[in-house]
C-alpha positions as CSV (number, residue, x, y, z in Angstrom):
1,X,-167.3,-25.0,295.7
2,X,-164.3,-26.7,297.3
3,X,-163.8,-26.8,301.0
4,X,-160.7,-27.7,302.9
5,X,-161.6,-29.7,306.0
6,X,-158.4,-28.8,307.8
7,X,-159.9,-25.3,308.5
8,X,-162.3,-26.8,311.2
9,X,-161.9,-29.3,314.0
10,X,-162.5,-32.9,313.0
11,X,-164.7,-33.5,315.9
12,X,-166.9,-30.5,315.4
13,X,-169.9,-32.6,314.4
14,X,-170.6,-33.2,318.1
15,X,-171.8,-29.6,318.1
16,X,-174.4,-30.2,315.4
17,X,-177.9,-29.0,316.2
18,X,-180.4,-31.8,316.0
19,X,-182.8,-31.0,313.1
20,X,-186.2,-32.8,313.2
21,X,-186.7,-35.0,310.1
22,X,-189.7,-34.4,307.9
23,X,-191.2,-35.7,304.6
24,X,-190.0,-32.6,302.7
25,X,-187.5,-33.5,300.0
26,X,-183.9,-32.9,300.8
27,X,-182.2,-29.8,299.7
28,X,-178.6,-31.0,299.8
29,X,-177.1,-34.6,300.0
30,X,-173.5,-35.4,301.0
31,X,-172.2,-38.5,299.2
32,X,-170.0,-40.4,301.6
33,X,-168.3,-42.3,298.8
34,X,-166.2,-41.9,295.6
35,X,-165.9,-43.0,292.0
36,X,-168.7,-44.6,289.9
37,X,-171.3,-44.8,292.7
38,X,-170.8,-41.2,293.7
39,X,-171.3,-40.1,290.1
40,X,-174.4,-42.3,289.8
41,X,-175.9,-40.6,292.8
42,X,-175.0,-37.1,291.5
43,X,-176.8,-37.9,288.2
44,X,-180.0,-38.7,290.0
45,X,-179.8,-35.8,292.4
46,X,-179.4,-33.4,289.4
47,X,-182.5,-34.9,287.9
48,X,-184.4,-34.4,291.2
49,X,-183.1,-30.8,291.7
50,X,-181.1,-31.7,294.8
51,X,-177.7,-30.2,295.4
52,X,-174.8,-32.5,296.1
53,X,-171.6,-32.5,298.2
54,X,-168.7,-34.7,297.3
55,X,-166.0,-35.8,299.7
56,X,-162.5,-36.7,298.5
57,X,-159.1,-37.7,299.7
58,X,-156.0,-35.8,298.5
59,X,-155.4,-38.6,295.9
60,X,-158.9,-38.0,294.4
61,X,-158.7,-34.2,294.1
62,X,-159.1,-34.4,290.3
63,X,-161.7,-37.1,290.3
64,X,-164.9,-36.8,288.3
65,X,-167.2,-36.9,291.3
66,X,-165.4,-33.9,292.7
67,X,-165.8,-32.0,289.5
68,X,-169.5,-32.7,289.0
69,X,-170.8,-32.2,292.6
70,X,-172.1,-28.8,293.5
71,X,-169.6,-28.7,296.5
72,X,-166.6,-30.8,297.5
73,X,-164.8,-31.2,300.8
74,X,-161.3,-32.7,301.2
75,X,-161.4,-35.0,304.2
76,X,-157.8,-36.3,304.4
77,X,-155.0,-38.3,302.9
78,X,-155.3,-41.3,300.5
79,X,-155.6,-44.0,303.1
80,X,-159.3,-44.9,303.5
81,X,-159.1,-45.2,307.2
82,X,-158.1,-41.5,307.3
83,X,-160.7,-40.3,304.8
84,X,-163.6,-42.3,303.4
85,X,-163.9,-44.5,306.6
86,X,-163.4,-41.6,309.1
87,X,-166.8,-40.8,310.5
88,X,-165.8,-37.7,312.4
89,X,-164.3,-36.1,309.3
90,X,-167.4,-37.0,307.2
91,X,-169.7,-35.5,309.8
92,X,-167.6,-32.4,310.0
93,X,-168.1,-32.1,306.2
94,X,-171.8,-32.4,306.7
95,X,-171.7,-29.6,309.1
96,X,-169.7,-27.1,307.1
97,X,-171.8,-27.7,304.0
98,X,-175.1,-27.7,305.8
99,X,-176.2,-31.0,304.1
100,X,-179.4,-32.5,305.4
101,X,-178.9,-36.1,304.3
102,X,-176.0,-38.5,303.6
103,X,-176.0,-41.2,300.9
104,X,-173.3,-43.8,301.7
105,X,-173.3,-45.6,298.3
106,X,-171.9,-49.1,298.5
107,X,-168.7,-50.2,300.3
108,X,-167.0,-48.0,302.9
109,X,-169.6,-47.0,305.5
110,X,-172.8,-48.2,303.6
111,X,-173.5,-51.0,306.1
112,X,-172.0,-49.4,309.2
113,X,-174.6,-49.2,311.9
114,X,-172.6,-46.8,314.0
115,X,-172.5,-44.3,311.1
116,X,-176.2,-44.6,310.5
117,X,-176.9,-44.1,314.2
118,X,-174.7,-41.0,314.5
119,X,-176.4,-39.4,311.5
120,X,-179.8,-40.0,313.1
121,X,-178.7,-38.7,316.5
122,X,-177.7,-35.3,314.9
123,X,-180.7,-34.8,312.7
124,X,-179.0,-35.9,309.4
125,X,-181.0,-38.4,307.4
126,X,-179.0,-41.6,306.5
127,X,-180.3,-42.7,303.1
128,X,-180.6,-46.3,303.9
129,X,-181.9,-48.6,306.6
130,X,-181.8,-47.8,310.3
131,X,-178.9,-48.8,312.5
132,X,-181.0,-51.5,314.1
133,X,-181.9,-53.0,310.7
134,X,-178.3,-53.0,309.6
135,X,-177.3,-54.8,312.8
136,X,-180.0,-57.4,312.4
137,X,-178.9,-58.3,308.9
138,X,-175.2,-57.4,309.1
139,X,-174.3,-60.4,311.2
140,X,-175.0,-63.6,309.3
141,X,-175.8,-65.7,312.3
142,X,-178.3,-63.1,313.6
143,X,-179.8,-62.8,310.2
144,X,-180.3,-66.5,309.9
145,X,-182.0,-66.7,313.3
146,X,-184.3,-63.9,312.2
147,X,-185.2,-65.7,309.0
148,X,-186.0,-69.0,310.9
149,X,-188.3,-67.1,313.2
150,X,-190.3,-65.5,310.3
151,X,-190.5,-68.7,308.3
152,X,-188.0,-68.0,305.4
153,X,-186.2,-71.3,304.4
154,X,-182.6,-71.5,305.5
155,X,-179.8,-74.0,304.8
156,X,-179.5,-76.7,307.5
157,X,-176.6,-76.1,309.8
158,X,-175.5,-74.8,313.2
159,X,-177.9,-72.7,315.3
160,X,-175.3,-70.1,315.8
161,X,-171.6,-69.7,316.0
162,X,-169.6,-72.8,316.6
163,X,-167.9,-73.0,320.0
164,X,-165.1,-75.4,318.8
165,X,-164.3,-77.9,316.1
166,X,-165.7,-80.8,318.1
167,X,-169.2,-79.2,318.0
168,X,-168.8,-78.5,314.3
169,X,-167.8,-82.1,313.5
170,X,-170.8,-83.4,315.5
171,X,-173.2,-81.2,313.5
172,X,-171.5,-82.1,310.2
173,X,-172.0,-85.8,310.8
174,X,-175.7,-85.2,311.7
175,X,-176.6,-83.3,308.6
176,X,-174.1,-85.1,306.3
177,X,-171.0,-84.0,304.4
178,X,-170.2,-81.9,302.5
179,X,-170.6,-78.9,304.7
180,X,-169.2,-75.3,304.5
181,X,-167.7,-73.2,307.3
182,X,-168.5,-69.5,307.0
183,X,-167.2,-66.4,308.8
184,X,-170.1,-64.6,310.5
185,X,-168.7,-61.2,309.5
186,X,-167.6,-62.5,306.1
187,X,-168.0,-61.6,302.5
188,X,-166.2,-62.1,299.2
189,X,-165.3,-65.7,300.1
190,X,-163.1,-64.8,303.0
191,X,-163.2,-67.1,306.0
192,X,-165.1,-69.7,304.0
193,X,-164.1,-73.4,303.6
194,X,-165.8,-76.4,302.1
195,X,-165.3,-79.6,304.1
196,X,-165.9,-82.9,302.1
197,X,-165.1,-85.4,304.8
198,X,-164.5,-85.7,308.5
199,X,-160.7,-85.9,308.5
200,X,-160.5,-82.5,306.6
201,X,-162.6,-80.7,309.2
202,X,-159.9,-79.6,311.7
203,X,-157.6,-78.0,309.1
204,X,-160.6,-76.2,307.4
205,X,-161.7,-75.0,310.9
206,X,-158.3,-73.5,311.7
207,X,-157.9,-71.9,308.3
208,X,-161.4,-70.4,308.2
209,X,-161.0,-68.8,311.6
210,X,-157.5,-67.5,310.9
211,X,-158.6,-65.9,307.6
212,X,-161.8,-64.5,309.2
213,X,-159.8,-62.9,312.0
214,X,-157.3,-61.3,309.6
215,X,-160.0,-60.0,307.2
216,X,-162.8,-58.9,309.6
217,X,-161.2,-58.8,313.1
218,X,-163.8,-61.4,314.0
219,X,-163.0,-65.1,314.0
220,X,-166.6,-66.3,314.6
221,X,-167.5,-69.2,312.3
222,X,-170.8,-71.0,311.7
223,X,-171.6,-74.2,309.7
224,X,-174.1,-75.0,306.9
225,X,-174.9,-77.9,304.7
226,X,-173.0,-77.4,301.4
227,X,-175.5,-77.1,298.5
228,X,-174.0,-78.9,295.5
229,X,-174.8,-77.6,292.0
230,X,-176.2,-74.4,293.4
231,X,-177.5,-71.2,291.8
232,X,-177.0,-67.9,293.5
233,X,-180.2,-65.8,292.9
234,X,-180.9,-62.5,294.7
235,X,-184.1,-60.5,294.9
236,X,-184.1,-56.7,294.9
237,X,-186.5,-55.3,297.5
238,X,-187.7,-51.8,298.6
239,X,-189.3,-50.9,301.9
240,X,-190.8,-47.6,303.0
241,X,-191.3,-46.0,306.4
242,X,-194.9,-47.2,306.6
243,X,-194.3,-50.9,306.7
244,X,-194.7,-51.7,303.0
245,X,-192.1,-53.9,301.2
246,X,-192.1,-54.9,297.6
247,X,-189.7,-56.8,295.4
248,X,-188.3,-55.7,292.0
249,X,-187.6,-59.3,290.8
250,X,-184.4,-61.2,290.6
251,X,-180.8,-61.2,289.4
252,X,-178.9,-64.4,288.8
253,X,-175.3,-64.2,289.8
254,X,-174.4,-67.9,289.7
255,X,-171.3,-67.4,287.4
256,X,-168.6,-66.7,290.0
257,X,-164.9,-67.4,290.6
258,X,-163.5,-67.6,294.1
259,X,-166.9,-66.5,295.4
260,X,-166.7,-63.3,293.5
261,X,-169.5,-62.5,291.0
262,X,-168.5,-62.2,287.4
263,X,-171.9,-62.1,285.6
264,X,-175.2,-60.7,286.7
265,X,-178.4,-61.5,284.7
266,X,-182.0,-60.7,284.9
267,X,-184.3,-62.4,284.5
268,X,-182.7,-65.6,285.7
269,X,-182.7,-68.3,283.0
270,X,-183.3,-70.9,285.7
271,X,-186.4,-69.1,287.0
272,X,-190.0,-70.2,286.6
273,X,-193.1,-68.1,287.3
274,X,-194.0,-70.3,290.2
275,X,-190.5,-70.1,291.7
276,X,-190.4,-66.3,291.2
277,X,-193.6,-65.9,293.2
278,X,-192.3,-68.1,296.0
279,X,-188.9,-66.5,296.2
280,X,-190.4,-63.0,295.9
281,X,-192.8,-63.6,298.7
282,X,-189.9,-64.9,300.9
283,X,-187.8,-61.8,300.1
284,X,-190.7,-59.6,301.1
285,X,-191.2,-61.6,304.3
286,X,-187.5,-61.1,305.1
287,X,-187.8,-57.4,304.7
288,X,-191.0,-57.1,306.7
289,X,-189.5,-59.1,309.5
290,X,-187.3,-56.2,310.4
291,X,-189.6,-53.4,309.1
292,X,-186.9,-52.7,306.4
293,X,-186.6,-49.2,305.1
294,X,-184.8,-48.5,301.8
295,X,-183.4,-50.5,299.0
296,X,-181.9,-53.9,299.8
297,X,-181.0,-57.3,298.4
298,X,-182.1,-60.7,299.8
299,X,-179.7,-63.4,298.5
300,X,-180.7,-67.1,298.1
301,X,-179.1,-70.4,297.2
302,X,-181.2,-72.5,294.9
303,X,-180.5,-76.2,294.3
304,X,-181.0,-78.2,291.1
305,X,-184.5,-79.2,292.3
306,X,-185.4,-75.5,292.7
307,X,-185.4,-75.6,296.5
308,X,-184.2,-72.2,297.8
309,X,-182.5,-71.1,301.0
310,X,-181.8,-67.7,302.5
311,X,-178.1,-66.8,302.5
312,X,-177.8,-63.2,303.6
313,X,-179.2,-59.7,303.0
314,X,-177.3,-56.7,301.8
315,X,-178.7,-53.5,303.4
316,X,-177.5,-51.1,300.7
317,X,-177.6,-50.4,297.0
318,X,-175.5,-53.0,295.2
319,X,-172.9,-52.6,292.4
320,X,-175.1,-54.6,290.1
321,X,-178.2,-52.5,290.6
322,X,-178.2,-51.3,286.9
323,X,-179.3,-54.8,285.8
324,X,-182.5,-54.4,287.7
325,X,-183.0,-50.9,286.5
326,X,-182.7,-52.0,282.9
327,X,-185.4,-54.7,283.1
328,X,-188.0,-52.8,285.1
329,X,-187.2,-49.2,283.8
330,X,-186.8,-47.9,287.3
331,X,-184.3,-45.6,289.0
332,X,-183.3,-47.3,292.3
333,X,-181.2,-44.4,293.5
334,X,-184.2,-42.1,293.1
335,X,-186.3,-44.8,295.0
336,X,-183.8,-44.7,297.9
337,X,-184.0,-40.9,298.2
338,X,-187.8,-40.8,298.0
339,X,-188.1,-43.5,300.7
340,X,-185.6,-41.7,302.9
341,X,-187.7,-38.5,302.5
342,X,-190.8,-40.3,303.8
343,X,-192.6,-40.9,300.5
344,X,-194.6,-44.1,300.4
345,X,-193.8,-46.7,297.7
346,X,-196.5,-47.9,295.3
347,X,-197.0,-51.2,297.0
348,X,-196.8,-53.3,293.8
349,X,-194.1,-55.8,292.8
350,X,-192.1,-55.3,289.6
351,X,-191.4,-58.0,287.0
352,X,-188.8,-58.0,284.2
353,X,-190.1,-57.0,280.8
354,X,-186.6,-57.0,279.2
355,X,-183.3,-58.9,279.6
356,X,-180.1,-57.5,280.9
357,X,-176.6,-58.9,281.6
358,X,-173.7,-57.2,283.4
359,X,-170.2,-58.5,283.0
360,X,-167.3,-57.7,285.4
361,X,-164.0,-57.4,283.6
362,X,-161.0,-58.1,285.8
363,X,-157.3,-57.4,285.1
364,X,-155.8,-60.8,285.7
365,X,-153.0,-63.0,284.5
366,X,-154.6,-66.2,283.0
367,X,-151.2,-67.9,282.9
368,X,-150.7,-67.5,286.7
369,X,-153.9,-68.8,288.2
370,X,-155.8,-65.7,287.2
371,X,-154.0,-63.6,289.8
372,X,-154.8,-59.8,289.8
373,X,-152.6,-58.0,287.3
374,X,-153.4,-54.3,287.4
375,X,-152.0,-51.9,284.8
376,X,-152.9,-48.9,282.7
377,X,-155.4,-49.2,279.9
378,X,-154.1,-47.0,277.1
379,X,-156.8,-47.8,274.5
380,X,-160.4,-48.6,275.1
381,X,-163.4,-49.0,272.9
382,X,-166.8,-49.9,274.5
383,X,-170.0,-51.1,272.8
384,X,-172.6,-48.5,272.0
385,X,-176.2,-48.6,270.7
386,X,-179.8,-49.1,271.6
387,X,-180.1,-51.1,274.9
388,X,-176.4,-50.9,275.8
389,X,-175.4,-49.0,278.9
390,X,-171.8,-48.2,278.0
391,X,-169.6,-45.5,276.5
392,X,-167.0,-43.4,278.2
393,X,-169.3,-41.1,280.2
394,X,-171.4,-44.1,281.4
395,X,-168.3,-46.0,282.3
396,X,-167.8,-43.6,285.1
397,X,-171.5,-43.5,286.0
398,X,-172.1,-39.9,284.9
399,X,-175.2,-40.6,282.8
400,X,-175.7,-44.2,283.7
401,X,-174.1,-46.9,285.8
402,X,-172.1,-49.1,283.5
403,X,-173.0,-52.6,282.6
404,X,-169.3,-53.3,281.9
405,X,-167.3,-53.1,285.1
406,X,-163.5,-52.6,285.1
407,X,-161.8,-53.7,288.3
408,X,-158.2,-53.1,289.4
409,X,-157.5,-50.9,286.3
410,X,-156.5,-47.4,285.8
411,X,-158.4,-45.9,282.8
412,X,-156.3,-43.4,280.8
413,X,-158.7,-41.6,278.3
């Protein structure tokens, strides 16, 4: 069923009747996203017997997530700010379809505390953590302070945001160069600069703040000791509404370029059983410190001596969640939905009994500093066979989230 949102007022969600939330499974979930993750959620909902609502911009009218959802609502023009990021329009779509829950996927509004709060205020279950939990982990400085209080190891650095470059240089000299400046609202390497010596600090400070302001409308910057020869290892966790938190083991995402992950692997080839226990316990402690509800990822830096330090926490399902699903034979989207419905988790940690690798394939120009070079793929052959999540339907997440990821490309099949 297709709905045209223009037939109702965009702000009509303010008239929603508050519906008390219960532990009864949802009847209908609106997916506040598009593309692969929307299809991934639709697949699990079909398996669980839950009806789905897709939202789409006018540019995505013929997209697969629109075709495979039970209902679909057009929420505006192609620009994300006028469609997928427009909370009033999305809540209006919730109202006209009578959905009782919203799944935000990843990206867009997945870590938007205001959106989670509005859903809760009007009796719509946000499938994810609470607004307060998102706020506590969404700001990196606040998250670091929370981790220090609960005893999770953190990288030495400033206690909070730097007031000016003079304070930053003072701290850098105390802990020793190299150091790294990071945007408090950052991600994807934006607003991040490594400083190797004192006379480079001022330029790095100005550049990091300017980039952070342009990318996140927030020029707040903090400082940490730069860990040389690091590995980037993240732990998947799940917490329920009854205070239980477990981990689902690790993913190693150390192979990166420009702070963007290229390869995800589980289990990590660097991991030992002892280190896995210590890091897993720290990830659980991080989740319990904020009474975390839902699926999340605690990210750590690990040095060559296997000392580990908290980096940040992602309060959502991640793009690379299929890697964990493969090695523990577990559906994380289903786990998200069950937790949101008030179902308790088993209370046991999961450890990998297989091996999985996910590779991100980017359209780039290798002769021009690997700059993005999008174009149309006119011929595509993907690997198939036992143990391989691939093939054309899986590429779009219909039957399974893909292990091969195609970024910046238009697929013409």
